[in-house]
Each structure stands twice: as structure tokens, then as C-alpha cells.
C-alpha positions in Angstrom: 54.5 133.8 170.1 57.2 135.3 167.9 60.8 135.6 169.7 59.6 139.7 168.9 56.7 139.3 171.0 58.3 137.3 174.0 61.1 140.0 173.9 58.6 143.0 174.0 56.9 141.2 176.6 59.3 140.4 179.0 61.3 144.2 178.0 58.1 146.0 178.9 58.4 144.4 182.1 61.3 145.8 183.5 62.4 149.4 184.9 63.7 152.8 182.5 67.3 152.1 183.3 67.2 148.1 182.3 65.0 148.3 179.1 67.5 151.4 178.4 70.6 148.6 178.9 68.7 146.0 176.5 68.3 148.9 173.9 71.9 149.7 173.7 72.2 145.6 173.6 70.1 145.1 170.7 72.4 147.9 169.1 75.2 145.9 170.3 74.1 143.2 168.4 73.2 145.0 165.4 76.7 146.5 165.1 78.4 143.2 165.7 76.1 141.0 162.7 76.6 144.5 160.6 80.5 144.1 160.9 80.3 140.5 160.6 78.6 141.0 157.3 81.4 143.4 155.8 84.0 140.5 157.0 82.3 137.7 154.8 81.6 140.2 151.9 85.6 141.0 151.8 86.1 138.5 149.4 90.4 139.2 149.4 92.8 140.6 152.8 93.0 144.2 152.4 96.1 145.7 150.7 98.2 147.4 153.1 97.0 151.2 151.8 93.6 150.0 152.8 94.1 149.0 156.1 96.3 151.9 156.7 93.5 154.2 155.4 91.1 152.4 157.5 92.9 152.2 160.9 95.2 155.2 160.6 94.2 157.4 163.6 92.9 154.8 165.5 95.0 154.6 168.5 97.1 157.1 169.7 100.1 155.2 168.5 98.9 154.7 165.0 100.1 157.4 163.2 98.3 159.7 161.3 98.5 160.0 157.4 100.3 163.2 156.5 101.0 164.3 153.1 104.8 163.1 152.0 105.0 165.7 150.2 107.5 165.5 146.8 110.3 163.8 147.1 113.7 164.6 148.0 117.6 163.1 147.6 119.2 163.7 150.7 122.9 165.1 150.5 125.1 162.0 150.6 126.9 162.0 154.3 
């Protein structure tokens, strides 16, 4: 019996709420596998700009990137 058939047979014996948990777990594994493949495809480290573009705003303490506008000189103190 193939692994997919074994999973199917065992999952269909579960109560509905537990079957939903199995589906959630499969989704988690798929997401994790996709992330690992992305990491494997990345041959070079991220540049600072790539890092900021990817993670800006991801957590409350991490600032959003805002347009800096044109550079201005400060008046000497």
C-alpha cells in the first residue's frame, strides 16, 4: 500500500475536527518545504536592501520603509 493510501485510510477514521487538524498539519509541512526550497535556491546572502524589503513591517518593532525624500543639509550648530 502506498503511503498516500495509508494516510487516507487512517485519516478517514478520524473525527471531523481531527481530520481538519491533519489538513492544517499537511499545509504546515507544505509551507515548510516551500520555504526550505526557497532557501536552497538562494546561492548568495541577501543584500541589506533585500533584507529590509522582505522584513520591513514584519514585527511591530521593525520600522516600515518610508521614502526618505531629497537629501537636505543641516545648518551648522
